KESEVO-80251 format. One record per atom (N, C-alpha, C): atom name; x, y, z; residue number from 0. Coordinates in nm, 4 decimals. Layout:
N
{a:CA xx:X yy:Y zz:Z k:NUM}
...
% end
This chain:
125
{a:N xx:13.9110 yy:6.3825 zz:8.3499 k:0}
{a:CA xx:14.0199 yy:6.2887 zz:8.3743 k:0}
{a:C xx:14.1499 yy:6.3417 zz:8.3163 k:0}
{a:N xx:14.1453 yy:6.3839 zz:8.1886 k:1}
{a:CA xx:14.2653 yy:6.4358 zz:8.1261 k:1}
{a:C xx:14.3112 yy:6.5630 zz:8.1955 k:1}
{a:N xx:14.2142 yy:6.6424 zz:8.2429 k:2}
{a:CA xx:14.2459 yy:6.7667 zz:8.3132 k:2}
{a:C xx:14.3299 yy:6.7363 zz:8.4374 k:2}
{a:N xx:14.2866 yy:6.6366 zz:8.5155 k:3}
{a:CA xx:14.3614 yy:6.5987 zz:8.6350 k:3}
{a:C xx:14.4968 yy:6.5396 zz:8.6007 k:3}
{a:N xx:14.5010 yy:6.4637 zz:8.4915 k:4}
{a:CA xx:14.6265 yy:6.4036 zz:8.4487 k:4}
{a:C xx:14.7305 yy:6.5112 zz:8.4199 k:4}
{a:N xx:14.6907 yy:6.6139 zz:8.3439 k:5}
{a:CA xx:14.7847 yy:6.7195 zz:8.3099 k:5}
{a:C xx:14.8231 yy:6.8014 zz:8.4327 k:5}
{a:N xx:14.7297 yy:6.8238 zz:8.5231 k:6}
{a:CA xx:14.7628 yy:6.8947 zz:8.6470 k:6}
{a:C xx:14.8648 yy:6.8150 zz:8.7280 k:6}
{a:N xx:14.8453 yy:6.6828 zz:8.7340 k:7}
{a:CA xx:14.9389 yy:6.5977 zz:8.8069 k:7}
{a:C xx:15.0761 yy:6.6002 zz:8.7419 k:7}
{a:N xx:15.0793 yy:6.5947 zz:8.6093 k:8}
{a:CA xx:15.2073 yy:6.5981 zz:8.5384 k:8}
{a:C xx:15.2792 yy:6.7304 zz:8.5641 k:8}
{a:N xx:15.2066 yy:6.8387 zz:8.5552 k:9}
{a:CA xx:15.2678 yy:6.9698 zz:8.5783 k:9}
{a:C xx:15.3101 yy:6.9838 zz:8.7238 k:9}
{a:N xx:15.2270 yy:6.9346 zz:8.8168 k:10}
{a:CA xx:15.2630 yy:6.9406 zz:8.9585 k:10}
{a:C xx:15.3928 yy:6.8649 zz:8.9841 k:10}
{a:N xx:15.4060 yy:6.7467 zz:8.9268 k:11}
{a:CA xx:15.5291 yy:6.6695 zz:8.9438 k:11}
{a:C xx:15.6492 yy:6.7453 zz:8.8913 k:11}
{a:N xx:15.6315 yy:6.8068 zz:8.7760 k:12}
{a:CA xx:15.7401 yy:6.8848 zz:8.7172 k:12}
{a:C xx:15.7757 yy:7.0035 zz:8.8062 k:12}
{a:N xx:15.6738 yy:7.0745 zz:8.8534 k:13}
{a:CA xx:15.6983 yy:7.1910 zz:8.9384 k:13}
{a:C xx:15.7676 yy:7.1503 zz:9.0679 k:13}
{a:N xx:15.7209 yy:7.0415 zz:9.1285 k:14}
{a:CA xx:15.7833 yy:6.9949 zz:9.2521 k:14}
{a:C xx:15.9283 yy:6.9541 zz:9.2283 k:14}
{a:N xx:15.9518 yy:6.8827 zz:9.1207 k:15}
{a:CA xx:16.0885 yy:6.8398 zz:9.0889 k:15}
{a:C xx:16.1772 yy:6.9603 zz:9.0614 k:15}
{a:N xx:16.1264 yy:7.0543 zz:8.9832 k:16}
{a:CA xx:16.2051 yy:7.1743 zz:8.9519 k:16}
{a:C xx:16.2279 yy:7.2587 zz:9.0759 k:16}
{a:N xx:16.1257 yy:7.2682 zz:9.1607 k:17}
{a:CA xx:16.1396 yy:7.3474 zz:9.2832 k:17}
{a:C xx:16.2495 yy:7.2945 zz:9.3723 k:17}
{a:N xx:16.2544 yy:7.1650 zz:9.3897 k:18}
{a:CA xx:16.3599 yy:7.1040 zz:9.4697 k:18}
{a:C xx:16.4951 yy:7.1266 zz:9.4032 k:18}
{a:N xx:16.4995 yy:7.1104 zz:9.2717 k:19}
{a:CA xx:16.6256 yy:7.1313 zz:9.1998 k:19}
{a:C xx:16.6737 yy:7.2751 zz:9.2114 k:19}
{a:N xx:16.5847 yy:7.3712 zz:9.1998 k:20}
{a:CA xx:16.6220 yy:7.5122 zz:9.2108 k:20}
{a:C xx:16.6717 yy:7.5431 zz:9.3510 k:20}
{a:N xx:16.6003 yy:7.4943 zz:9.4501 k:21}
{a:CA xx:16.6420 yy:7.5190 zz:9.5886 k:21}
{a:C xx:16.7798 yy:7.4605 zz:9.6149 k:21}
{a:N xx:16.8030 yy:7.3401 zz:9.5674 k:22}
{a:CA xx:16.9332 yy:7.2777 zz:9.5864 k:22}
{a:C xx:17.0410 yy:7.3476 zz:9.5053 k:22}
{a:N xx:17.0064 yy:7.3943 zz:9.3867 k:23}
{a:CA xx:17.1042 yy:7.4655 zz:9.3038 k:23}
{a:C xx:17.1472 yy:7.5933 zz:9.3741 k:23}
{a:N xx:17.0540 yy:7.6593 zz:9.4381 k:24}
{a:CA xx:17.0875 yy:7.7814 zz:9.5108 k:24}
{a:C xx:17.1781 yy:7.7503 zz:9.6290 k:24}
{a:N xx:17.1699 yy:7.6301 zz:9.6790 k:25}
{a:CA xx:17.2555 yy:7.5892 zz:9.7898 k:25}
{a:C xx:17.3846 yy:7.5277 zz:9.7371 k:25}
{a:N xx:17.4003 yy:7.5225 zz:9.6047 k:26}
{a:CA xx:17.5247 yy:7.4754 zz:9.5470 k:26}
{a:C xx:17.5249 yy:7.3304 zz:9.5028 k:26}
{a:N xx:17.4112 yy:7.2625 zz:9.5082 k:27}
{a:CA xx:17.4104 yy:7.1236 zz:9.4649 k:27}
{a:C xx:17.2749 yy:7.0876 zz:9.4054 k:27}
{a:N xx:17.2796 yy:7.0023 zz:9.3051 k:28}
{a:CA xx:17.1584 yy:6.9519 zz:9.2420 k:28}
{a:C xx:17.1453 yy:6.8052 zz:9.2818 k:28}
{a:N xx:17.0229 yy:6.7619 zz:9.3169 k:29}
{a:CA xx:17.0092 yy:6.6195 zz:9.3483 k:29}
{a:C xx:17.0224 yy:6.5370 zz:9.2211 k:29}
{a:N xx:17.0817 yy:6.4227 zz:9.2334 k:30}
{a:CA xx:17.0912 yy:6.3308 zz:9.1204 k:30}
{a:C xx:16.9528 yy:6.2708 zz:9.0969 k:30}
{a:N xx:16.9318 yy:6.2104 zz:8.9798 k:31}
{a:CA xx:16.8035 yy:6.1417 zz:8.9591 k:31}
{a:C xx:16.7758 yy:6.0362 zz:9.0674 k:31}
{a:N xx:16.8810 yy:5.9720 zz:9.1150 k:32}
{a:CA xx:16.8643 yy:5.8709 zz:9.2208 k:32}
{a:C xx:16.8203 yy:5.9352 zz:9.3524 k:32}
{a:N xx:16.8807 yy:6.0496 zz:9.3866 k:33}
{a:CA xx:16.8420 yy:6.1196 zz:9.5092 k:33}
{a:C xx:16.6978 yy:6.1697 zz:9.5008 k:33}
{a:N xx:16.6626 yy:6.2229 zz:9.3844 k:34}
{a:CA xx:16.5271 yy:6.2715 zz:9.3655 k:34}
{a:C xx:16.4271 yy:6.1560 zz:9.3742 k:34}
{a:N xx:16.4604 yy:6.0435 zz:9.3125 k:35}
{a:CA xx:16.3725 yy:5.9268 zz:9.3175 k:35}
{a:C xx:16.3537 yy:5.8801 zz:9.4615 k:35}
{a:N xx:16.4606 yy:5.8817 zz:9.5390 k:36}
{a:CA xx:16.4506 yy:5.8407 zz:9.6798 k:36}
{a:C xx:16.3600 yy:5.9348 zz:9.7578 k:36}
{a:N xx:16.3740 yy:6.0656 zz:9.7348 k:37}
{a:CA xx:16.2874 yy:6.1623 zz:9.8041 k:37}
{a:C xx:16.1404 yy:6.1379 zz:9.7685 k:37}
{a:N xx:16.1126 yy:6.1133 zz:9.6410 k:38}
{a:CA xx:15.9752 yy:6.0904 zz:9.5978 k:38}
{a:C xx:15.9213 yy:5.9593 zz:9.6552 k:38}
{a:N xx:16.0017 yy:5.8542 zz:9.6512 k:39}
{a:CA xx:15.9585 yy:5.7252 zz:9.7054 k:39}
{a:C xx:15.9385 yy:5.7345 zz:9.8567 k:39}
{a:N xx:16.0253 yy:5.8082 zz:9.9257 k:40}
{a:CA xx:16.0095 yy:5.8274 zz:10.0701 k:40}
{a:C xx:15.8775 yy:5.8978 zz:10.1011 k:40}
{a:N xx:15.8431 yy:5.9976 zz:10.0199 k:41}
{a:CA xx:15.7177 yy:6.0704 zz:10.0410 k:41}
{a:C xx:15.5984 yy:5.9778 zz:10.0203 k:41}
{a:N xx:15.6046 yy:5.8947 zz:9.9160 k:42}
{a:CA xx:15.4950 yy:5.8015 zz:9.8928 k:42}
{a:C xx:15.4866 yy:5.6998 zz:10.0060 k:42}
{a:N xx:15.6015 yy:5.6518 zz:10.0521 k:43}
{a:CA xx:15.6019 yy:5.5534 zz:10.1623 k:43}
{a:C xx:15.5345 yy:5.6116 zz:10.2850 k:43}
{a:N xx:15.5668 yy:5.7349 zz:10.3154 k:44}
{a:CA xx:15.5085 yy:5.8013 zz:10.4320 k:44}
{a:C xx:15.3584 yy:5.8251 zz:10.4122 k:44}
{a:N xx:15.3191 yy:5.8608 zz:10.2928 k:45}
{a:CA xx:15.1797 yy:5.8963 zz:10.2663 k:45}
{a:C xx:15.0873 yy:5.7760 zz:10.2622 k:45}
{a:N xx:15.1299 yy:5.6667 zz:10.1987 k:46}
{a:CA xx:15.0400 yy:5.5522 zz:10.1802 k:46}
{a:C xx:15.0869 yy:5.4259 zz:10.2502 k:46}
{a:N xx:15.1933 yy:5.4357 zz:10.3310 k:47}
{a:CA xx:15.2415 yy:5.3222 zz:10.4106 k:47}
{a:C xx:15.2821 yy:5.2035 zz:10.3226 k:47}
{a:N xx:15.3796 yy:5.2263 zz:10.2355 k:48}
{a:CA xx:15.4304 yy:5.1201 zz:10.1494 k:48}
{a:C xx:15.5039 yy:5.0151 zz:10.2308 k:48}
{a:N xx:15.4931 yy:4.8896 zz:10.1877 k:49}
{a:CA xx:15.5791 yy:4.7876 zz:10.2474 k:49}
{a:C xx:15.7143 yy:4.7932 zz:10.1739 k:49}
{a:N xx:15.8116 yy:4.7161 zz:10.2192 k:50}
{a:CA xx:15.9467 yy:4.7237 zz:10.1616 k:50}
{a:C xx:15.9491 yy:4.6862 zz:10.0139 k:50}
{a:N xx:15.8733 yy:4.5835 zz:9.9768 k:51}
{a:CA xx:15.8698 yy:4.5413 zz:9.8366 k:51}
{a:C xx:15.8100 yy:4.6518 zz:9.7489 k:51}
{a:N xx:15.6994 yy:4.7101 zz:9.7932 k:52}
{a:CA xx:15.6374 yy:4.8191 zz:9.7185 k:52}
{a:C xx:15.7327 yy:4.9379 zz:9.7076 k:52}
{a:N xx:15.7986 yy:4.9706 zz:9.8175 k:53}
{a:CA xx:15.8908 yy:5.0837 zz:9.8176 k:53}
{a:C xx:15.9999 yy:5.0648 zz:9.7125 k:53}
{a:N xx:16.0589 yy:4.9460 zz:9.7086 k:54}
{a:CA xx:16.1655 yy:4.9194 zz:9.6115 k:54}
{a:C xx:16.1155 yy:4.9305 zz:9.4675 k:54}
{a:N xx:15.9944 yy:4.8839 zz:9.4424 k:55}
{a:CA xx:15.9370 yy:4.8930 zz:9.3082 k:55}
{a:C xx:15.9061 yy:5.0382 zz:9.2713 k:55}
{a:N xx:15.8507 yy:5.1135 zz:9.3651 k:56}
{a:CA xx:15.8205 yy:5.2553 zz:9.3421 k:56}
{a:C xx:15.9495 yy:5.3329 zz:9.3163 k:56}
{a:N xx:16.0531 yy:5.3010 zz:9.3910 k:57}
{a:CA xx:16.1825 yy:5.3656 zz:9.3728 k:57}
{a:C xx:16.2339 yy:5.3450 zz:9.2303 k:57}
{a:N xx:16.2210 yy:5.2248 zz:9.1787 k:58}
{a:CA xx:16.2631 yy:5.1955 zz:9.0412 k:58}
{a:C xx:16.1816 yy:5.2787 zz:8.9418 k:58}
{a:N xx:16.0520 yy:5.2882 zz:8.9631 k:59}
{a:CA xx:15.9656 yy:5.3660 zz:8.8727 k:59}
{a:C xx:16.0081 yy:5.5123 zz:8.8734 k:59}
{a:N xx:16.0319 yy:5.5675 zz:8.9915 k:60}
{a:CA xx:16.0736 yy:5.7075 zz:8.9998 k:60}
{a:C xx:16.2107 yy:5.7287 zz:8.9347 k:60}
{a:N xx:16.3010 yy:5.6339 zz:8.9510 k:61}
{a:CA xx:16.4322 yy:5.6453 zz:8.8856 k:61}
{a:C xx:16.4182 yy:5.6457 zz:8.7343 k:61}
{a:N xx:16.3366 yy:5.5556 zz:8.6831 k:62}
{a:CA xx:16.3148 yy:5.5486 zz:8.5385 k:62}
{a:C xx:16.2532 yy:5.6787 zz:8.4864 k:62}
{a:N xx:16.1519 yy:5.7281 zz:8.5553 k:63}
{a:CA xx:16.0854 yy:5.8519 zz:8.5139 k:63}
{a:C xx:16.1806 yy:5.9702 zz:8.5218 k:63}
{a:N xx:16.2581 yy:5.9761 zz:8.6282 k:64}
{a:CA xx:16.3537 yy:6.0844 zz:8.6453 k:64}
{a:C xx:16.4587 yy:6.0862 zz:8.5362 k:64}
{a:N xx:16.5035 yy:5.9691 zz:8.4969 k:65}
{a:CA xx:16.6033 yy:5.9603 zz:8.3906 k:65}
{a:C xx:16.5441 yy:6.0070 zz:8.2579 k:65}
{a:N xx:16.4210 yy:5.9691 zz:8.2316 k:66}
{a:CA xx:16.3553 yy:6.0136 zz:8.1087 k:66}
{a:C xx:16.3391 yy:6.1657 zz:8.1078 k:66}
{a:N xx:16.3008 yy:6.2223 zz:8.2215 k:67}
{a:CA xx:16.2842 yy:6.3678 zz:8.2296 k:67}
{a:C xx:16.4189 yy:6.4393 zz:8.2164 k:67}
{a:N xx:16.5217 yy:6.3819 zz:8.2787 k:68}
{a:CA xx:16.6542 yy:6.4424 zz:8.2696 k:68}
{a:C xx:16.7007 yy:6.4496 zz:8.1246 k:68}
{a:N xx:16.6763 yy:6.3427 zz:8.0507 k:69}
{a:CA xx:16.7168 yy:6.3383 zz:7.9104 k:69}
{a:C xx:16.6449 yy:6.4451 zz:7.8278 k:69}
{a:N xx:16.5241 yy:6.4802 zz:7.8696 k:70}
{a:CA xx:16.4489 yy:6.5825 zz:7.7967 k:70}
{a:C xx:16.5159 yy:6.7188 zz:7.8054 k:70}
{a:N xx:16.5930 yy:6.7408 zz:7.9103 k:71}
{a:CA xx:16.6570 yy:6.8705 zz:7.9307 k:71}
{a:C xx:16.8005 yy:6.8750 zz:7.8795 k:71}
{a:N xx:16.8512 yy:6.7619 zz:7.8343 k:72}
{a:CA xx:16.9879 yy:6.7595 zz:7.7828 k:72}
{a:C xx:16.9975 yy:6.8434 zz:7.6560 k:72}
{a:N xx:17.1070 yy:6.9092 zz:7.6380 k:73}
{a:CA xx:17.1303 yy:6.9866 zz:7.5173 k:73}
{a:C xx:17.0667 yy:7.1238 zz:7.5183 k:73}
{a:N xx:17.0064 yy:7.1629 zz:7.6302 k:74}
{a:CA xx:16.9446 yy:7.2950 zz:7.6378 k:74}
{a:C xx:16.8194 yy:7.3021 zz:7.5533 k:74}
{a:N xx:16.7731 yy:7.4226 zz:7.5340 k:75}
{a:CA xx:16.6520 yy:7.4416 zz:7.4556 k:75}
{a:C xx:16.5275 yy:7.4075 zz:7.5335 k:75}
{a:N xx:16.4169 yy:7.4186 zz:7.4663 k:76}
{a:CA xx:16.2855 yy:7.3940 zz:7.5272 k:76}
{a:C xx:16.2487 yy:7.2469 zz:7.5131 k:76}
{a:N xx:16.2198 yy:7.1784 zz:7.6250 k:77}
{a:CA xx:16.1801 yy:7.0380 zz:7.6151 k:77}
{a:C xx:16.0387 yy:7.0267 zz:7.5581 k:77}
{a:N xx:16.0070 yy:6.9102 zz:7.5063 k:78}
{a:CA xx:15.8739 yy:6.8810 zz:7.4551 k:78}
{a:C xx:15.7848 yy:6.8448 zz:7.5744 k:78}
{a:N xx:15.7045 yy:6.9420 zz:7.6173 k:79}
{a:CA xx:15.6248 yy:6.9213 zz:7.7381 k:79}
{a:C xx:15.5178 yy:6.8138 zz:7.7218 k:79}
{a:N xx:15.4827 yy:6.7790 zz:7.5998 k:80}
{a:CA xx:15.3864 yy:6.6703 zz:7.5815 k:80}
{a:C xx:15.4441 yy:6.5381 zz:7.6317 k:80}
{a:N xx:15.5757 yy:6.5282 zz:7.6337 k:81}
{a:CA xx:15.6414 yy:6.4057 zz:7.6814 k:81}
{a:C xx:15.6234 yy:6.3875 zz:7.8321 k:81}
{a:N xx:15.6105 yy:6.4994 zz:7.9057 k:82}
{a:CA xx:15.5894 yy:6.4889 zz:8.0500 k:82}
{a:C xx:15.4615 yy:6.4122 zz:8.0793 k:82}
{a:N xx:15.3574 yy:6.4419 zz:8.0027 k:83}
{a:CA xx:15.2313 yy:6.3715 zz:8.0208 k:83}
{a:C xx:15.2444 yy:6.2233 zz:7.9947 k:83}
{a:N xx:15.3198 yy:6.1884 zz:7.8924 k:84}
{a:CA xx:15.3412 yy:6.0473 zz:7.8608 k:84}
{a:C xx:15.4171 yy:5.9776 zz:7.9729 k:84}
{a:N xx:15.5193 yy:6.0443 zz:8.0238 k:85}
{a:CA xx:15.5986 yy:5.9871 zz:8.1331 k:85}
{a:C xx:15.5114 yy:5.9696 zz:8.2567 k:85}
{a:N xx:15.4300 yy:6.0708 zz:8.2876 k:86}
{a:CA xx:15.3421 yy:6.0653 zz:8.4043 k:86}
{a:C xx:15.2377 yy:5.9545 zz:8.3894 k:86}
{a:N xx:15.1828 yy:5.9405 zz:8.2705 k:87}
{a:CA xx:15.0826 yy:5.8371 zz:8.2457 k:87}
{a:C xx:15.1433 yy:5.6982 zz:8.2656 k:87}
{a:N xx:15.2623 yy:5.6786 zz:8.2126 k:88}
{a:CA xx:15.3314 yy:5.5505 zz:8.2281 k:88}
{a:C xx:15.3621 yy:5.5245 zz:8.3765 k:88}
{a:N xx:15.4056 yy:5.6266 zz:8.4454 k:89}
{a:CA xx:15.4372 yy:5.6151 zz:8.5881 k:89}
{a:C xx:15.3123 yy:5.5761 zz:8.6675 k:89}
{a:N xx:15.2020 yy:5.6446 zz:8.6433 k:90}
{a:CA xx:15.0788 yy:5.6148 zz:8.7163 k:90}
{a:C xx:15.0279 yy:5.4741 zz:8.6865 k:90}
{a:N xx:15.0441 yy:5.4296 zz:8.5631 k:91}
{a:CA xx:15.0035 yy:5.2929 zz:8.5275 k:91}
{a:C xx:15.0830 yy:5.1915 zz:8.6109 k:91}
{a:N xx:15.2124 yy:5.2157 zz:8.6253 k:92}
{a:CA xx:15.2962 yy:5.1256 zz:8.7048 k:92}
{a:C xx:15.2593 yy:5.1322 zz:8.8525 k:92}
{a:N xx:15.2282 yy:5.2539 zz:8.9018 k:93}
{a:CA xx:15.1877 yy:5.2671 zz:9.0414 k:93}
{a:C xx:15.0588 yy:5.1899 zz:9.0688 k:93}
{a:N xx:14.9658 yy:5.1907 zz:8.9738 k:94}
{a:CA xx:14.8410 yy:5.1159 zz:8.9919 k:94}
{a:C xx:14.8666 yy:4.9671 zz:9.0047 k:94}
{a:N xx:14.9731 yy:4.9189 zz:8.9418 k:95}
{a:CA xx:15.0086 yy:4.7773 zz:8.9511 k:95}
{a:C xx:15.0784 yy:4.7450 zz:9.0825 k:95}
{a:N xx:15.1475 yy:4.8427 zz:9.1396 k:96}
{a:CA xx:15.2257 yy:4.8219 zz:9.2609 k:96}
{a:C xx:15.1419 yy:4.8429 zz:9.3869 k:96}
{a:N xx:15.0619 yy:4.9475 zz:9.3872 k:97}
{a:CA xx:14.9843 yy:4.9843 zz:9.5051 k:97}
{a:C xx:14.8523 yy:4.9095 zz:9.5102 k:97}
{a:N xx:14.7984 yy:4.8951 zz:9.6312 k:98}
{a:CA xx:14.6625 yy:4.8445 zz:9.6437 k:98}
{a:C xx:14.5680 yy:4.9547 zz:9.5973 k:98}
{a:N xx:14.4426 yy:4.9189 zz:9.5717 k:99}
{a:CA xx:14.3443 yy:5.0200 zz:9.5301 k:99}
{a:C xx:14.3330 yy:5.1298 zz:9.6350 k:99}
{a:N xx:14.3332 yy:5.0898 zz:9.7615 k:100}
{a:CA xx:14.3217 yy:5.1868 zz:9.8708 k:100}
{a:C xx:14.4433 yy:5.2803 zz:9.8746 k:100}
{a:N xx:14.5618 yy:5.2248 zz:9.8577 k:101}
{a:CA xx:14.6832 yy:5.3072 zz:9.8575 k:101}
{a:C xx:14.6843 yy:5.4033 zz:9.7387 k:101}
{a:N xx:14.6453 yy:5.3541 zz:9.6220 k:102}
{a:CA xx:14.6462 yy:5.4401 zz:9.5038 k:102}
{a:C xx:14.5463 yy:5.5550 zz:9.5206 k:102}
{a:N xx:14.4305 yy:5.5229 zz:9.5758 k:103}
{a:CA xx:14.3294 yy:5.6269 zz:9.6007 k:103}
{a:C xx:14.3851 yy:5.7315 zz:9.6974 k:103}
{a:N xx:14.4512 yy:5.6854 zz:9.8024 k:104}
{a:CA xx:14.5092 yy:5.7773 zz:9.9005 k:104}
{a:C xx:14.6188 yy:5.8636 zz:9.8362 k:104}
{a:N xx:14.7016 yy:5.8043 zz:9.7503 k:105}
{a:CA xx:14.8073 yy:5.8783 zz:9.6817 k:105}
{a:C xx:14.7474 yy:5.9832 zz:9.5883 k:105}
{a:N xx:14.6425 yy:5.9445 zz:9.5162 k:106}
{a:CA xx:14.5751 yy:6.0379 zz:9.4262 k:106}
{a:C xx:14.5149 yy:6.1544 zz:9.5056 k:106}
{a:N xx:14.4529 yy:6.1253 zz:9.6181 k:107}
{a:CA xx:14.3962 yy:6.2303 zz:9.7027 k:107}
{a:C xx:14.5064 yy:6.3230 zz:9.7554 k:107}
{a:N xx:14.6191 yy:6.2656 zz:9.7921 k:108}
{a:CA xx:14.7330 yy:6.3453 zz:9.8393 k:108}
{a:C xx:14.7796 yy:6.4404 zz:9.7291 k:108}
{a:N xx:14.7907 yy:6.3904 zz:9.6073 k:109}
{a:CA xx:14.8352 yy:6.4743 zz:9.4965 k:109}
{a:C xx:14.7339 yy:6.5853 zz:9.4673 k:109}
{a:N xx:14.6046 yy:6.5529 zz:9.4769 k:110}
{a:CA xx:14.5020 yy:6.6551 zz:9.4567 k:110}
{a:C xx:14.5130 yy:6.7635 zz:9.5628 k:110}
{a:N xx:14.5381 yy:6.7221 zz:9.6859 k:111}
{a:CA xx:14.5543 yy:6.8190 zz:9.7950 k:111}
{a:C xx:14.6758 yy:6.9076 zz:9.7706 k:111}
{a:N xx:14.7825 yy:6.8507 zz:9.7209 k:112}
{a:CA xx:14.9026 yy:6.9284 zz:9.6900 k:112}
{a:C xx:14.8715 yy:7.0334 zz:9.5825 k:112}
{a:N xx:14.7941 yy:6.9948 zz:9.4820 k:113}
{a:CA xx:14.7560 yy:7.0903 zz:9.3769 k:113}
{a:C xx:14.6738 yy:7.2045 zz:9.4356 k:113}
{a:N xx:14.5809 yy:7.1713 zz:9.5242 k:114}
{a:CA xx:14.4981 yy:7.2747 zz:9.5868 k:114}
{a:C xx:14.5826 yy:7.3677 zz:9.6720 k:114}
{a:N xx:14.6790 yy:7.3127 zz:9.7409 k:115}
{a:CA xx:14.7675 yy:7.3950 zz:9.8254 k:115}
{a:C xx:14.8550 yy:7.4897 zz:9.7424 k:115}
{a:N xx:14.8718 yy:7.4548 zz:9.6151 k:116}
{a:CA xx:14.9538 yy:7.5387 zz:9.5287 k:116}
{a:C xx:14.8691 yy:7.6449 zz:9.4590 k:116}
{a:N xx:14.7491 yy:7.6691 zz:9.5070 k:117}
{a:CA xx:14.6683 yy:7.7765 zz:9.4518 k:117}
{a:C xx:14.5605 yy:7.7310 zz:9.3570 k:117}
{a:N xx:14.5208 yy:7.6066 zz:9.3670 k:118}
{a:CA xx:14.4088 yy:7.5595 zz:9.2872 k:118}
{a:C xx:14.4438 yy:7.5145 zz:9.1478 k:118}
{a:N xx:14.5682 yy:7.4937 zz:9.1199 k:119}
{a:CA xx:14.6036 yy:7.4437 zz:8.9880 k:119}
{a:C xx:14.6860 yy:7.5440 zz:8.9097 k:119}
{a:N xx:14.6868 yy:7.5225 zz:8.7816 k:120}
{a:CA xx:14.7736 yy:7.5998 zz:8.6942 k:120}
{a:C xx:14.6945 yy:7.6723 zz:8.5877 k:120}
{a:N xx:14.5780 yy:7.7199 zz:8.6221 k:121}
{a:CA xx:14.4993 yy:7.7940 zz:8.5243 k:121}
{a:C xx:14.3991 yy:7.7029 zz:8.4557 k:121}
{a:N xx:14.3136 yy:7.7643 zz:8.3769 k:122}
{a:CA xx:14.2061 yy:7.6912 zz:8.3144 k:122}
{a:C xx:14.2503 yy:7.6080 zz:8.1954 k:122}
{a:N xx:14.3729 yy:7.6238 zz:8.1502 k:123}
{a:CA xx:14.4166 yy:7.5527 zz:8.0312 k:123}
{a:C xx:14.4524 yy:7.4083 zz:8.0540 k:123}
{a:N xx:14.4562 yy:7.3625 zz:8.1767 k:124}
{a:CA xx:14.4958 yy:7.2243 zz:8.2023 k:124}
{a:C xx:14.3792 yy:7.1428 zz:8.2491 k:124}
% end
């Protein structure tokens, strides 16, 4: 369980950083709000969120994005243990927002994304 949790946290970070790097190369970085919208849109498409669920998920992603952004302020190396805490809090909120079936589908989607990225991030997670 913890192994999957850390893989999910790292996957979220990698996906967020990947989008940020790609946009930076194009001359613009997405704001936390833009990133939250992209993530919520992906979840809506994947698990068929209704409007109320979408709005709640959007708020969760905005909150998580702001917390992650603050971790990078001031330069230096962020405390990566905090990513796990943020991810755990986010998933807890998603379990409250999504139906059991939707959450299962979202979890399966995230697992598939990890597999598509080469089977994970090594044996340490």
